[in-house]
PAKEKOL-197942 format. One record per residue (C-alpha): residue in one letter; x, y, z. Coordinates in steps of 0.02 Angstrom, whole numbers, padded with zeros to 5 digits, always signed. Layout:
BEGIN
AXYZ
...
This chain:
BEGIN
X+02507+07601+07618
X+02688+07509+07691
X+02827+07409+07602
X+02767+07254+07737
X+02584+07290+07669
X+02631+07252+07509
X+02708+07091+07535
X+02601+06919+07506
X+02560+06817+07642
X+02738+06720+07628
X+02893+06799+07692
X+02964+06856+07559
X+03129+06908+07650
X+03183+06720+07689
X+03334+06652+07764
X+03422+06491+07699
X+03570+06410+07749
X+03730+06389+07627
X+03863+06319+07673
X+03839+06340+07872
X+03813+06520+07861
X+03642+06604+07861
X+03606+06701+07692
X+03444+06831+07658
X+03376+06800+07509
X+03270+06976+07451
X+03128+06939+07330
X+02997+07047+07251
X+02861+07163+07317
X+02682+07143+07264
X+02664+07297+07164
X+02582+07465+07266
X+02435+07513+07178
X+02306+07371+07229
X+02150+07458+07198
X+02057+07344+07090
X+01892+07446+07065
X+01971+07551+06901
X+02038+07358+06813
X+01945+07260+06704
X+01914+07055+06767
X+02000+06940+06684
X+01959+06763+06626
X+02114+06663+06560
X+02070+06516+06467
X+02218+06379+06426
X+02182+06223+06337
X+02262+06069+06357
X+02376+06008+06213
X+02253+06117+06067
X+02372+06129+05906
X+02385+06295+05809
X+02270+06214+05660
X+02145+06156+05805
X+02024+06303+05766
X+01915+06368+05649
X+01973+06542+05657
X+02169+06468+05614
X+02111+06366+05478
X+02033+06224+05524
X+01891+06149+05412
X+01861+05980+05526
X+01840+06016+05677
X+01694+06153+05735
X+01742+06286+05865
X+01605+06432+05822
X+01607+06506+06015
X+01788+06512+06000
X+01785+06584+05826
X+01669+06755+05869
X+01765+06769+06025
X+01920+06763+05929
X+01841+06880+05804
X+01818+06992+05950
X+02001+07041+05986
X+02184+07009+05931
X+02246+06857+05840
X+02400+06816+05877
X+02518+06707+05720
X+02642+06689+05802
X+02637+06647+05982
X+02719+06532+06073
X+02733+06416+06228
X+02878+06406+06321
X+02897+06229+06319
X+02852+06084+06224
X+02739+06023+06346
X+02625+06070+06455
X+02693+06073+06645
X+02856+06202+06603
X+02729+06312+06507
X+02597+06319+06638
X+02764+06377+06770
X+02796+06498+06635
X+02631+06577+06658
X+02614+06594+06830
X+02797+06658+06861
X+02842+06760+06696
X+03004+06669+06702
X+03098+06524+06563
X+03054+06345+06647
X+03253+06353+06598
X+03274+06496+06765
X+03144+06416+06825
X+03219+06206+06821
X+03056+06169+06772
X+03108+06087+06592
X+03011+05943+06577
X+02832+05888+06628
X+02826+05819+06819
X+02835+05643+06814
X+02942+05625+06667
X+03092+05510+06745
X+03248+05621+06828
X+03423+05572+06782
X+03427+05445+06929
X+03287+05336+06881
X+03287+05336+06683
X+03359+05148+06691
X+03187+05103+06722
X+03132+05198+06569
X+03098+05183+06393
X+03243+05316+06375
X+03394+05215+06477
X+03491+05159+06307
X+03481+05333+06242
X+03656+05427+06214
X+03624+05550+06341
X+03541+05557+06535
X+03404+05727+06525
X+03439+05837+06638
X+03377+05835+06821
X+03227+05953+06829
X+03112+06023+06980
X+02943+05936+06988
X+02859+06067+07074
X+02807+06256+07052
X+02904+06354+07210
X+02827+06428+07339
X+02958+06571+07353
X+02894+06633+07175
X+02743+06747+07178
X+02624+06698+07036
X+02506+06793+06949
X+02365+06733+07065
X+02459+06806+07225
X+02468+06954+07164
X+02294+06970+07104
X+02240+06922+07278
X+02334+07040+07371
X+02254+07182+07259
X+02094+07146+07313
X+02049+07022+07163
X+01939+06859+07180
X+02048+06727+07106
X+01975+06536+07043
X+02050+06411+06973
X+01952+06274+06885
X+02027+06131+06803
X+02229+06040+06751
X+02357+06109+06874
X+02501+05982+06865
X+02645+06079+06949
X+02669+05968+07080
X+02608+05874+07237
X+02492+05942+07366
X+02545+06080+07447
X+02589+06147+07284
X+02412+06162+07215
X+02307+06318+07160
X+02256+06359+07339
X+02443+06338+07394
X+02483+06488+07254
X+02360+06634+07270
X+02177+06535+07220
X+02035+06574+07354
X+01947+06447+07265
X+02005+06275+07167
X+01893+06158+07067
X+01989+06001+07002
X+02163+06054+07001
X+02303+05946+07075
X+02457+05856+07012
X+02379+05762+06884
X+02429+05796+06710
X+02250+05714+06638
X+02092+05659+06684
X+02150+05492+06719
X+02040+05407+06874
X+01881+05343+06885
X+01768+05389+06723
X+01917+05484+06660
X+01819+05632+06564
X+01659+05558+06637
X+01581+05584+06804
X+01659+05486+06936
X+01801+05604+06900
X+01904+05524+07055
X+01988+05710+07096
X+02017+05741+07262
X+01983+05928+07225
X+01813+05908+07102
X+01683+05826+07190
X+01605+05694+07083
X+01458+05769+06999
X+01288+05633+06938
X+01365+05486+06824
X+01413+05537+06630
X+01418+05696+06665
X+01550+05788+06542
X+01711+05848+06640
X+01721+06010+06509
X+01541+06074+06550
X+01588+06041+06758
X+01739+06164+06743
X+01639+06284+06644
X+01485+06275+06758
X+01605+06298+06895
X+01679+06440+06825
X+01498+06527+06781
X+01459+06464+06959
X+01591+06595+07022
X+01573+06745+06903
X+01395+06758+06954
X+01423+06742+07150
X+01577+06877+07105
X+01488+06969+06972
X+01480+07119+07095
X+01687+07114+07135
X+01850+07104+07042
X+01896+06928+06981
X+02034+06810+06898
X+01955+06660+06841
X+02078+06551+06765
X+01988+06400+06680
X+02130+06280+06624
X+02035+06119+06515
X+02110+05974+06529
X+02051+05957+06338
X+02099+05904+06206
X+02220+05787+06330
X+02237+05618+06298
X+02132+05500+06364
X+02047+05531+06192
X+01879+05501+06246
X+01734+05596+06176
X+01532+05604+06187
X+01459+05464+06091
X+01331+05603+06003
X+01479+05714+05945
X+01600+05528+05886
X+01450+05487+05791
X+01422+05675+05698
X+01628+05687+05636
X+01602+05522+05584
X+01465+05581+05455
X+01563+05743+05455
X+01701+05627+05382
X+01617+05519+05276
X+01537+05665+05170
X+01686+05736+05164
X+01745+05585+05074
X+01889+05570+05192
X+01946+05363+05185
X+02076+05337+05312
X+02219+05458+05389
X+02361+05511+05310
X+02542+05479+05369
X+02708+05548+05359
X+02882+05530+05471
X+02965+05644+05592
X+03121+05561+05628
X+03072+05388+05693
X+02895+05424+05740
X+02730+05435+05611
X+02654+05611+05579
X+02483+05629+05557
X+02442+05751+05405
X+02252+05768+05416
X+02127+05814+05526
X+01997+05678+05524
X+02006+05600+05698
X+01807+05582+05742
X+01832+05559+05916
X+01960+05713+05951
X+01854+05837+05840
X+01729+05775+05959
X+01834+05826+06130
X+01872+06003+06023
X+01685+06041+06009
X+01669+06009+06192
X+01784+06112+06248
X+01721+06277+06119
X+01546+06232+06190
X+01599+06239+06371
X+01696+06420+06321
X+01521+06464+06243
X+01441+06437+06413
X+01576+06547+06465
X+01532+06669+06377
X+01356+06686+06388
X+01377+06699+06572
X+01476+06856+06554
X+01354+06931+06429
X+01208+06898+06527
X+01286+06988+06677
X+01326+07122+06581
X+01497+07084+06613
X+01586+07058+06460
X+01638+07238+06440
X+01723+07256+06574
X+01815+07087+06560
X+01976+07038+06470
X+01995+06859+06379
X+02135+06789+06359
X+02154+06612+06250
X+02318+06510+06248
X+02368+06320+06227
X+02498+06253+06340
X+02585+06143+06186
X+02577+06093+06028
X+02432+05974+05944
X+02464+05785+05972
X+02533+05731+05806
X+02680+05606+05830
X+02637+05491+05956
X+02489+05447+06107
X+02357+05399+05958
X+02418+05529+05855
X+02252+05636+05867
X+02268+05781+05759
X+02384+05862+05632
X+02463+06044+05637
X+02510+06052+05466
X+02586+06166+05380
X+02691+06166+05546
X+02811+06050+05577
X+02804+05902+05706
X+02683+05928+05864
X+02695+05912+06052
X+02865+05854+06131
X+02970+05942+05958
X+03028+06123+05955
X+03012+06117+05774
X+02831+06246+05770
X+02708+06126+05759
X+02757+06075+05956
X+02783+06258+06025
X+02679+06385+05916
X+02501+06407+05999
X+02326+06488+05942
X+02292+06644+06050
X+02191+06796+06064
X+02144+06926+06173
X+02010+06997+06185
X+02009+07189+06279
X+01849+07269+06246
X+01879+07447+06241
X+02041+07425+06200
X+02100+07300+06075
X+02018+07347+05904
X+01903+07188+05865
X+01977+07072+05713
X+02178+07128+05745
X+02301+07021+05706
X+02471+07019+05766
X+02618+06941+05689
X+02750+06991+05820
X+02845+06812+05928
X+02767+06818+06094
X+02777+06676+06227
X+02685+06623+06374
X+02811+06724+06496
X+02724+06883+06439
X+02541+06876+06503
X+02630+06910+06682
X+02670+07095+06648
X+02531+07105+06514
X+02396+07044+06648
X+02454+07162+06788
X+02470+07325+06667
X+02287+07272+06615
X+02228+07291+06796
X+02334+07441+06836
X+02439+07344+06967
X+02603+07391+06922
X+02766+07287+06853
X+02861+07181+06968
X+03016+07148+06827
X+03110+07048+06982
X+02984+06924+06969
X+02923+06910+06771
X+03095+06952+06726
X+03091+06851+06572
X+02924+06907+06514
X+02881+07106+06413
X+02705+07169+06415
X+02608+07148+06268
X+02511+07320+06269
X+02621+07389+06172
X+02537+07289+06022
X+02384+07255+06112
X+02354+07464+06085
X+02433+07452+05927
X+02589+07561+05984
X+02738+07469+05909
X+02863+07322+05919
X+02917+07233+06078
X+03106+07283+06139
X+03162+07094+06157
X+03284+07034+06037
X+03234+06847+06038
X+03133+06721+06122
X+03236+06554+06174
X+03172+06369+06211
X+03263+06227+06329
X+03206+06074+06318
X+03359+05935+06404
X+03243+05781+06389
X+03179+05663+06276
X+03003+05641+06226
X+02892+05494+06162
X+02848+05608+06029
X+03042+05550+05952
X+03093+05728+05988
X+03272+05730+06063
X+03360+05837+06187
X+03381+06011+06107
X+03366+06198+06121
X+03296+06341+06003
X+03307+06511+06000
X+03182+06638+05869
X+03279+06809+05824
X+03171+06876+05688
X+03128+06781+05569
X+03270+06655+05569
X+03250+06508+05710
X+03389+06388+05767
X+03387+06226+05832
X+03536+06137+05908
X+03513+05947+05964
X+03614+05919+06126
X+03658+05746+06077
X+03781+05816+05944
X+03793+06000+05941
X+03709+06002+05771
X+03606+06137+05718
X+03449+06174+05591
X+03443+06355+05549
X+03267+06418+05464
X+03164+06572+05395
X+02995+06570+05461
X+02916+06697+05356
X+02969+06594+05200
X+02968+06431+05249
X+02837+06421+05410
X+02853+06222+05406
X+03024+06208+05424
X+03068+06101+05266
X+03234+06176+05221
X+03383+06168+05318
X+03477+06354+05310
X+03617+06296+05423
X+03757+06249+05288
X+03714+06396+05178
X+03710+06518+05305
X+03843+06468+05418
X+03874+06646+05476
X+03692+06662+05534
X+03684+06486+05617
X+03830+06540+05730
X+03746+06698+05751
X+03598+06623+05819
X+03683+06481+05915
X+03816+06596+05997
X+03656+06679+06069
X+03583+06536+06123
X+03734+06465+06231
X+03732+06648+06285
X+03567+06617+06353
X+03568+06459+06442
X+03729+06502+06501
X+03634+06670+06609
X+03484+06528+06653
X+03614+06416+06707
X+03502+06310+06640
X+03557+06098+06655
X+03609+06003+06532
X+03605+05819+06489
X+03737+05700+06510
X+03848+05585+06423
X+03857+05437+06571
X+03923+05276+06516
X+03818+05144+06537
X+03929+05011+06616
X+03967+05170+06777
X+03772+05196+06765
X+03719+05134+06945
X+03872+05190+07028
X+03833+05354+06945
X+03634+05347+07007
X+03705+05317+07174
X+03811+05479+07171
X+03684+05583+07120
X+03572+05537+07249
X+03678+05579+07381
């Protein structure tokens, strides 16, 4: 294979103009090993807003997830798996590129206020203006799908995309087929979770058809049509994101279960100025979780029926923590603190497991900290495609963990969220190194330090007790932000806001 043949359909020797001069930017070439016949199929399942405690296999006693629980038992469960951001779009970009959101400037959900329009937003009176962010996944990035497609895999996407406007949708980023992926962050059109969907990339089904089941059926159809080919199927549920809507039968089921468990009403706590749910008992949300589980079961059943289950890797993950401090507060992440939007564990620690028949020992558990940037090199190595270190620069292959051959050679995992969020979170950054995790609040540069091994609920701030450790981690975080060229929020006098806004638009 020649070098030119290893490139994707885009020209990765791009010319751009900087200060009137032509500058050539060299990007990555694709791996040279492009023989998919020896690699496994891969089904990647991403659930939206699913909390760490929202599955039976992770400890939920209210939600019922029998299909996912069986799947988890067939592979390796990760206890300390993290999303790269406490909100959706940045994490999704990190999965597709193997890069931290801070490096890509994709640090907030796409559609959140930019600094120049925050004057019309509820955050207008906050002490800081949020950092500017990029609201699309750059086409210059070599996505996971592009690599697999170039290697001969059939590539399929179903569900939530939320990585940019038209022209930046799955079909523009390496997927042969796109069923339901567009700019929207939720099923907000038409009948929402029920057909008609009002989705330009998903044809309406019969009236009342349920969205998670439809996405599973589209995935099943793809698998059956490509059963004799190597494939990458990316099933990205809109579930369990708002709007909170369930099938009526499941809603009735969990209302009865709540009564049988003698749960009379929600239990509430406080997280800063937000109330936080402290018990899982939301019947509608429980129904959404079970419907998603049933959809996963439909895909698993088809793989088994076609005899593909022993040659298919299945990866399961959530894009951020469960929604516990805003928008209906439908779930509780206890023992983790807070939820979606926060850099406390409830906002970033996720349920994650990997089934790799013949390689990963069933019912194995890993407590090594991992993050969503790691999927890119891991999946390439699984398929025997070779690595692309210049692309997945922030990801580390999980193969040593999956094969039980030692720990990862990584000192720390980082987060950067220079924005306000409806959950109550303030602009902040975080770093986890070993058992210690530090959160820095950008409004006043104050820090909190926790030992997650002894304090998973982040109840005991050790910053004053261990000032040297706090200073060490804060220094690491600052150095990392500089390496990422991370954009920071800015303090701008409100009297000068209109002048500042006009200057930023020039």
